[in-house]
All heavy atoms as an XYZ file, in Angstrom:
564
protein
N    -170.809     44.272     41.852
C    -170.007     44.858     42.932
C    -170.914     45.127     44.126
O    -172.140     45.292     44.041
C    -169.358     46.144     42.370
C    -168.376     45.932     41.331
C    -168.768     46.090     39.964
C    -167.076     45.535     41.616
C    -167.884     45.918     38.935
C    -166.180     45.329     40.587
C    -166.558     45.524     39.271
O    -165.625     45.324     38.259
N    -170.261     45.273     45.299
C    -171.050     45.515     46.527
C    -171.836     46.803     46.422
O    -172.931     46.961     46.946
C    -170.058     45.541     47.731
C    -170.770     45.896     49.021
C    -169.394     44.207     47.859
N    -171.281     47.787     45.705
C    -171.937     49.134     45.638
C    -173.195     49.065     44.757
O    -173.915     50.028     44.724
C    -170.923     50.100     45.038
O    -170.595     49.777     43.714
N    -173.372     47.965     43.987
C    -174.472     47.877     43.060
C    -174.056     48.285     41.617
O    -174.917     48.134     40.753
N    -172.880     48.777     41.498
C    -172.401     49.110     40.142
C    -172.266     47.834     39.308
O    -172.094     46.732     39.835
C    -171.054     49.774     40.156
C    -171.115     51.183     40.775
O    -172.240     51.754     40.808
O    -170.084     51.706     41.201
N    -172.407     47.951     38.029
C    -172.178     46.808     37.114
C    -171.138     47.122     36.100
O    -170.716     48.266     35.896
C    -173.505     46.500     36.419
O    -173.877     47.600     35.534
C    -174.619     46.163     37.310
N    -170.530     46.080     35.545
C    -169.462     46.290     34.557
C    -169.639     45.089     33.521
O    -169.760     43.995     33.912
C    -168.105     46.190     35.195
C    -166.899     46.276     34.265
C    -165.605     46.157     35.008
C    -164.488     46.188     34.051
N    -163.199     45.973     34.756
N    -169.568     45.466     32.255
C    -169.624     44.442     31.210
C    -168.218     43.864     31.060
O    -167.256     44.584     30.680
C    -170.045     45.140     29.895
C    -170.179     44.100     28.778
O    -169.685     42.914     28.924
O    -170.744     44.412     27.770
N    -168.027     42.614     31.402
C    -166.723     41.968     31.321
C    -166.651     40.967     30.206
O    -165.787     40.047     30.211
C    -166.355     41.347     32.683
C    -166.238     42.436     33.793
C    -167.355     40.277     33.077
N    -167.519     41.101     29.260
C    -167.547     40.116     28.151
C    -166.183     39.974     27.504
O    -165.785     38.813     27.188
C    -168.594     40.567     27.044
O    -169.869     40.747     27.662
C    -168.652     39.552     25.898
N    -165.523     41.036     27.255
C    -164.189     40.969     26.537
C    -163.056     40.627     27.475
O    -161.965     40.342     27.010
C    -163.918     42.316     25.850
C    -165.048     42.669     24.903
C    -165.920     43.723     25.112
C    -165.260     41.873     23.761
C    -166.956     44.019     24.259
C    -166.243     42.195     22.830
C    -167.136     43.198     23.079
O    -168.140     43.551     22.226
N    -163.266     40.617     28.805
C    -162.232     40.298     29.718
C    -162.339     38.929     30.272
O    -161.424     38.390     30.840
C    -162.256     41.336     30.864
C    -162.011     42.776     30.410
C    -162.274     43.781     31.525
O    -161.687     43.526     32.633
O    -163.068     44.708     31.352
N    -163.506     38.308     30.147
C    -163.708     36.972     30.748
C    -163.052     35.920     29.952
O    -162.688     36.127     28.754
C    -165.272     36.689     30.754
N    -162.784     34.851     30.587
C    -162.187     33.663     29.929
C    -163.353     32.735     29.529
O    -164.158     32.311     30.359
C    -161.201     32.924     30.878
C    -160.447     31.802     30.227
C    -159.456     31.265     31.233
O    -158.729     32.023     31.890
O    -159.343     30.021     31.311
N    -163.484     32.413     28.205
C    -164.593     31.648     27.712
C    -164.147     30.264     27.254
O    -163.002     30.152     26.730
C    -165.232     32.379     26.537
C    -165.885     33.666     26.865
C    -165.294     34.900     26.894
C    -167.220     33.856     27.197
N    -166.145     35.835     27.233
C    -167.376     35.219     27.458
C    -168.343     33.055     27.330
C    -168.615     35.814     27.779
C    -169.540     33.583     27.668
C    -169.606     34.890     27.902
N    -165.029     29.304     27.387
C    -164.689     28.001     26.834
C    -165.975     27.137     26.746
O    -166.985     27.486     27.326
C    -163.602     27.255     27.609
C    -164.086     26.807     29.004
C    -162.877     26.028     29.667
N    -163.283     25.478     30.948
C    -163.321     26.144     32.082
N    -163.028     27.434     32.110
N    -163.749     25.573     33.171
N    -165.860     26.058     25.989
C    -166.997     25.142     25.788
C    -166.613     23.845     26.519
O    -165.437     23.469     26.499
C    -167.178     24.842     24.325
O    -168.084     23.758     24.191
N    -167.579     23.183     27.095
C    -167.351     21.919     27.713
C    -167.185     20.802     26.726
O    -166.696     19.728     26.995
C    -168.489     21.515     28.736
O    -169.654     21.327     28.017
N    -167.635     21.075     25.482
C    -167.594     20.054     24.425
C    -167.286     20.761     23.097
O    -168.230     21.103     22.357
C    -168.883     19.307     24.336
C    -168.795     18.171     23.408
O    -167.869     18.020     22.617
N    -169.826     17.263     23.409
N    -166.035     21.030     22.754
C    -165.714     21.733     21.550
C    -166.079     20.985     20.278
O    -166.021     21.585     19.175
C    -164.159     21.898     21.589
C    -163.717     21.415     22.918
C    -164.856     20.752     23.550
N    -166.542     19.755     20.410
C    -167.013     19.007     19.217
C    -168.467     19.450     18.880
O    -168.953     19.180     17.807
C    -167.013     17.486     19.462
C    -165.581     16.911     19.581
O    -164.712     17.379     18.857
N    -165.417     16.039     20.575
N    -169.130     20.132     19.794
C    -170.458     20.662     19.574
C    -170.447     22.161     19.339
O    -171.062     22.556     18.346
C    -171.358     20.343     20.763
C    -172.714     21.057     20.662
C    -171.538     18.792     20.949
N    -169.760     22.869     20.117
C    -169.663     24.292     19.877
C    -168.230     24.762     20.193
O    -167.618     24.304     21.195
C    -170.710     25.141     20.650
C    -170.563     25.140     22.088
O    -169.838     24.265     22.709
N    -171.166     26.066     22.739
N    -167.708     25.653     19.379
C    -166.364     26.114     19.486
C    -166.285     27.589     19.813
O    -166.972     28.402     19.190
C    -165.629     25.801     18.075
C    -164.240     26.300     18.082
C    -163.646     26.036     16.688
C    -162.232     26.627     16.658
N    -161.695     26.487     15.301
N    -165.504     27.928     20.802
C    -165.312     29.343     21.125
C    -164.447     30.027     20.062
O    -163.394     29.612     19.728
C    -164.665     29.547     22.515
C    -164.489     30.951     22.900
N    -163.289     31.497     23.109
C    -165.413     31.950     23.102
C    -163.433     32.786     23.382
N    -164.713     33.084     23.415
N    -164.999     31.151     19.521
C    -164.239     31.858     18.489
C    -163.502     32.997     19.108
O    -162.273     33.073     19.054
C    -165.231     32.388     17.410
C    -166.094     31.345     16.667
C    -167.078     32.045     15.733
C    -165.130     30.466     15.929
N    -164.190     33.968     19.746
C    -163.561     35.097     20.402
C    -164.630     35.812     21.238
O    -165.805     35.826     20.908
C    -162.913     36.056     19.404
C    -163.915     36.796     18.540
C    -164.486     38.030     18.870
C    -164.442     36.401     17.317
N    -165.381     38.383     17.812
C    -165.316     37.415     16.864
C    -164.258     35.275     16.517
C    -166.022     37.266     15.668
C    -164.966     35.237     15.379
C    -165.835     36.184     14.959
N    -164.130     36.457     22.339
C    -165.003     37.342     23.157
C    -166.455     36.853     23.403
O    -167.424     37.609     23.221
C    -165.042     38.718     22.511
C    -163.703     39.397     22.539
O    -162.859     39.087     23.327
N    -163.471     40.306     21.592
N    -166.575     35.563     23.760
C    -167.902     35.047     24.114
C    -168.712     34.661     22.913
O    -169.845     34.279     23.035
N    -168.180     34.708     21.699
C    -168.858     34.270     20.496
C    -168.470     32.776     20.245
O    -167.365     32.408     20.263
C    -168.521     35.084     19.280
C    -168.980     36.583     19.497
C    -168.917     37.339     18.249
C    -169.215     38.763     18.416
N    -170.404     39.121     19.125
N    -169.568     31.968     19.961
C    -169.364     30.551     19.703
C    -169.897     30.197     18.376
O    -170.795     30.824     17.828
C    -170.041     29.730     20.780
C    -169.359     29.773     22.083
C    -169.465     30.818     22.950
C    -168.538     28.676     22.461
C    -168.837     30.875     24.142
C    -167.887     28.716     23.665
C    -167.998     29.817     24.497
N    -169.357     29.077     17.771
C    -169.862     28.543     16.525
C    -170.302     27.104     16.782
O    -169.558     26.322     17.364
C    -168.724     28.558     15.500
C    -169.129     27.944     14.134
C    -167.973     27.966     13.172
C    -168.386     27.355     11.884
N    -167.307     27.329     10.896
N    -171.506     26.834     16.268
C    -172.030     25.409     16.343
C    -171.216     24.589     15.361
O    -171.030     24.952     14.217
C    -173.520     25.389     16.015
N    -170.769     23.464     15.826
C    -169.892     22.515     15.018
C    -170.637     21.301     14.595
O    -170.596     20.837     13.518
C    -168.604     22.243     15.775
C    -167.736     21.281     14.920
C    -167.831     23.498     16.095
N    -171.405     20.704     15.577
C    -172.100     19.495     15.366
C    -173.271     19.372     16.313
O    -173.370     20.205     17.267
C    -171.184     18.276     15.532
C    -171.600     17.011     14.864
O    -172.788     17.021     14.258
O    -170.906     16.023     14.926
N    -174.147     18.468     16.117
C    -175.283     18.352     17.000
C    -174.870     17.805     18.340
O    -173.892     17.065     18.453
C    -176.375     17.469     16.378
O    -175.863     16.202     16.127
N    -175.624     18.114     19.411
C    -175.325     17.616     20.714
C    -175.547     18.739     21.745
O    -176.186     19.771     21.417
N    -175.074     18.589     22.933
C    -175.193     19.601     23.997
C    -173.786     19.856     24.525
O    -172.880     19.022     24.457
C    -176.145     19.131     25.093
O    -175.590     18.016     25.772
N    -173.650     21.072     25.067
C    -172.419     21.497     25.673
C    -172.704     22.643     26.635
O    -173.772     23.302     26.521
C    -171.417     21.966     24.617
N    -171.859     22.897     27.573
C    -171.977     23.993     28.472
C    -171.061     25.133     27.966
O    -169.897     24.849     27.632
C    -171.581     23.590     29.904
C    -172.637     22.760     30.529
C    -172.329     22.467     32.031
N    -171.009     22.162     32.341
C    -170.347     20.974     32.145
N    -171.002     19.979     31.558
N    -169.129     20.794     32.503
N    -171.551     26.352     27.921
C    -170.734     27.494     27.632
C    -170.328     28.053     29.012
O    -171.202     28.280     29.852
C    -171.582     28.588     26.845
C    -170.802     29.901     26.820
C    -171.838     28.059     25.471
N    -169.042     28.250     29.171
C    -168.495     28.650     30.501
C    -167.748     29.946     30.404
O    -166.926     30.123     29.476
C    -167.557     27.499     31.075
C    -168.313     26.204     31.134
C    -166.992     27.889     32.404
C    -167.489     25.010     31.220
N    -168.030     30.851     31.279
C    -167.365     32.134     31.346
C    -166.781     32.266     32.779
O    -167.433     32.021     33.757
C    -168.251     33.293     31.048
N    -165.507     32.698     32.898
C    -164.869     32.892     34.203
C    -164.237     34.317     34.200
O    -163.634     34.732     33.226
C    -163.859     31.867     34.510
C    -164.512     30.518     34.739
C    -163.467     29.447     35.147
O    -162.550     29.233     34.379
O    -163.681     28.803     36.218
N    -164.438     35.003     35.334
C    -163.806     36.368     35.505
C    -163.605     36.601     37.000
O    -164.532     36.505     37.831
C    -164.761     37.427     34.919
C    -164.274     38.817     35.119
C    -163.262     39.284     34.335
C    -164.792     39.610     36.085
C    -162.767     40.607     34.462
C    -164.328     40.921     36.236
C    -163.301     41.397     35.448
O    -162.825     42.685     35.663
N    -162.370     36.840     37.314
C    -161.988     37.154     38.692
C    -162.530     36.167     39.712
O    -163.123     36.573     40.716
C    -162.384     38.601     39.091
C    -161.541     39.628     38.305
C    -161.815     41.068     38.797
O    -162.784     41.300     39.580
O    -161.110     41.931     38.300
N    -162.391     34.885     39.427
C    -162.847     33.831     40.325
C    -164.346     33.545     40.296
O    -164.771     32.637     40.970
N    -165.095     34.286     39.523
C    -166.527     34.030     39.427
C    -166.680     33.188     38.103
O    -165.978     33.340     37.160
C    -167.332     35.316     39.297
C    -167.083     36.299     40.373
C    -167.731     35.872     41.621
C    -167.652     36.980     42.669
N    -167.868     36.493     43.972
N    -167.731     32.364     38.094
C    -168.003     31.432     37.020
C    -169.494     31.453     36.689
O    -170.322     31.337     37.573
C    -167.517     30.003     37.357
C    -167.782     28.981     36.393
C    -167.255     27.681     36.893
N    -167.659     26.592     36.050
C    -166.844     25.631     35.570
N    -165.560     25.716     35.879
N    -167.320     24.644     34.834
N    -169.827     31.444     35.379
C    -171.177     31.351     34.969
C    -171.262     30.270     33.851
O    -170.289     30.132     33.063
C    -171.691     32.644     34.433
N    -172.300     29.527     33.817
C    -172.466     28.447     32.810
C    -173.839     28.526     32.271
O    -174.822     28.901     32.901
C    -172.244     27.077     33.437
C    -170.937     26.776     33.904
C    -170.762     25.353     34.419
O    -171.626     24.485     34.065
O    -169.817     25.090     35.161
N    -174.023     28.107     31.013
C    -175.318     27.938     30.349
C    -175.146     26.645     29.415
O    -174.149     26.471     28.786
C    -175.659     29.133     29.548
N    -176.183     25.876     29.432
C    -176.219     24.708     28.550
C    -176.814     25.072     27.216
O    -177.863     25.744     27.132
C    -176.946     23.559     29.165
O    -176.414     23.227     30.447
C    -176.985     22.314     28.303
N    -176.149     24.697     26.131
C    -176.692     24.918     24.757
C    -176.954     23.600     24.086
O    -176.273     22.599     24.373
C    -175.768     25.798     23.951
C    -175.590     27.181     24.523
C    -174.382     25.149     23.785
N    -177.955     23.558     23.295
C    -178.301     22.380     22.485
C    -178.177     22.733     21.040
O    -178.799     23.715     20.599
C    -179.686     21.858     22.858
C    -179.832     21.516     24.328
C    -180.279     22.410     25.206
C    -179.473     20.303     24.760
C    -180.381     22.202     26.522
C    -179.619     19.957     26.159
C    -180.055     20.905     26.975
O    -180.193     20.607     28.325
N    -177.484     21.960     20.290
C    -177.311     22.186     18.858
C    -177.970     20.997     18.060
O    -177.652     19.860     18.340
C    -175.839     22.276     18.448
C    -175.700     22.413     16.917
C    -175.121     23.418     19.164
N    -178.917     21.353     17.239
C    -179.531     20.317     16.426
C    -179.028     20.514     14.982
O    -179.023     21.610     14.420
C    -181.061     20.594     16.412
C    -181.695     20.232     17.738
C    -183.185     20.456     17.718
O    -183.742     20.788     16.699
O    -183.812     20.259     18.800
N    -178.559     19.416     14.454
C    -177.981     19.472     13.096
C    -179.103     19.155     12.090
O    -179.533     18.009     11.935
C    -176.870     18.397     12.971
C    -176.084     18.532     11.717
O    -176.264     19.523     10.995
N    -175.305     17.623     11.365
N    -179.567     20.223     11.441
C    -180.694     20.080     10.441
C    -180.104     20.337      9.097
O    -179.244     21.172      8.895
C    -181.759     21.003     10.774
C    -182.351     20.822     12.151
C    -183.458     21.816     12.370
N    -183.993     21.595     13.724
C    -184.822     22.413     14.306
N    -185.252     23.475     13.660
N    -185.250     22.171     15.508
N    -180.650     19.674      8.075
C    -180.196     19.999      6.720
C    -180.538     21.431      6.314
O    -181.598     21.866      6.732
C    -180.932     18.953      5.848
C    -181.813     18.241      6.671
C    -181.654     18.653      8.074
N    -179.667     22.084      5.652
C    -179.981     23.530      5.272
C    -181.093     23.525      4.271
O    -181.286     22.610      3.485
C    -178.668     23.970      4.629
C    -177.940     22.767      4.243
C    -178.394     21.689      5.211
N    -181.845     24.625      4.375
C    -182.936     24.774      3.400
C    -182.471     25.793      2.350
O    -182.018     26.877      2.726
C    -184.234     25.284      4.070
C    -184.803     24.267      5.029
C    -186.069     24.816      5.647
O    -186.420     25.933      5.548
N    -186.736     23.888      6.346
N    -182.533     25.413      1.081
C    -182.113     26.291      0.027
C    -183.355     26.661     -0.858
O    -184.066     25.694     -1.290
C    -181.044     25.616     -0.825
C    -180.581     26.493     -1.972
C    -179.850     25.266      0.023
N    -183.516     27.864     -1.183
C    -184.586     28.259     -2.000
C    -183.994     28.865     -3.284
O    -183.089     29.675     -3.230
C    -185.473     29.328     -1.383
O    -186.038     28.793     -0.232
N    -184.490     28.473     -4.501
C    -184.087     28.959     -5.721
C    -185.128     29.875     -6.278
O    -186.301     29.423     -6.480
C    -183.724     27.888     -6.689
C    -183.290     28.282     -8.044
C    -182.030     29.122     -8.008
C    -183.072     27.047     -9.002
N    -184.856     31.092     -6.412
C    -185.872     32.044     -6.968
C    -185.474     32.398     -8.378
O    -184.414     33.016     -8.637
C    -185.947     33.319     -6.104
C    -186.276     32.892     -4.659
C    -186.966     34.285     -6.655
C    -186.187     34.015     -3.694
N    -186.329     32.029     -9.327
C    -186.048     32.377    -10.715
C    -186.320     33.831    -11.057
O    -187.236     34.400    -10.435
C    -186.853     31.472    -11.651
N    -185.552     34.392    -11.920
C    -185.936     35.754    -12.343
C    -187.285     35.883    -12.827
O    -187.783     34.930    -13.467
C    -184.828     36.125    -13.355
C    -183.769     35.067    -13.221
C    -184.409     33.885    -12.550
N    -187.919     37.056    -12.692
C    -189.347     37.144    -13.089
C    -189.498     37.075    -14.606
O    -190.523     36.723    -15.096
C    -189.873     38.511    -12.618
O    -189.120     39.541    -13.096
N    -188.408     37.318    -15.379
C    -188.536     37.149    -16.846
C    -188.295     35.755    -17.266
O    -188.301     35.489    -18.463
C    -187.576     38.129    -17.572
C    -186.115     37.795    -17.223
O    -185.816     36.824    -16.619
N    -185.229     38.665    -17.743
N    -188.076     34.808    -16.368
C    -187.890     33.421    -16.718
C    -186.544     32.988    -17.264
O    -186.343     31.934    -17.640
N    -185.646     33.983    -17.297
C    -184.309     33.631    -17.890
C    -183.280     33.334    -16.770
O    -183.302     33.859    -15.736
C    -183.792     34.770    -18.752
C    -184.665     34.991    -19.985
C    -184.088     36.016    -20.815
C    -184.934     36.261    -22.068
N    -184.494     37.250    -22.913
């Protein structure tokens, strides 16, 4: 604002992804990675727009198996 005041508009902004095949908007600015690639996260509020590019790398998950200390 001109006065220097600030306001968190996360929950009021309109969010979307430029590539929903890479990241999908869930709710209130939260996104889920869907596949590898790049996409822009876009937020709009009262005619203002902000963007950020995200890169998703699809890596195989790492699973660790920890045996009980008694060996059973």
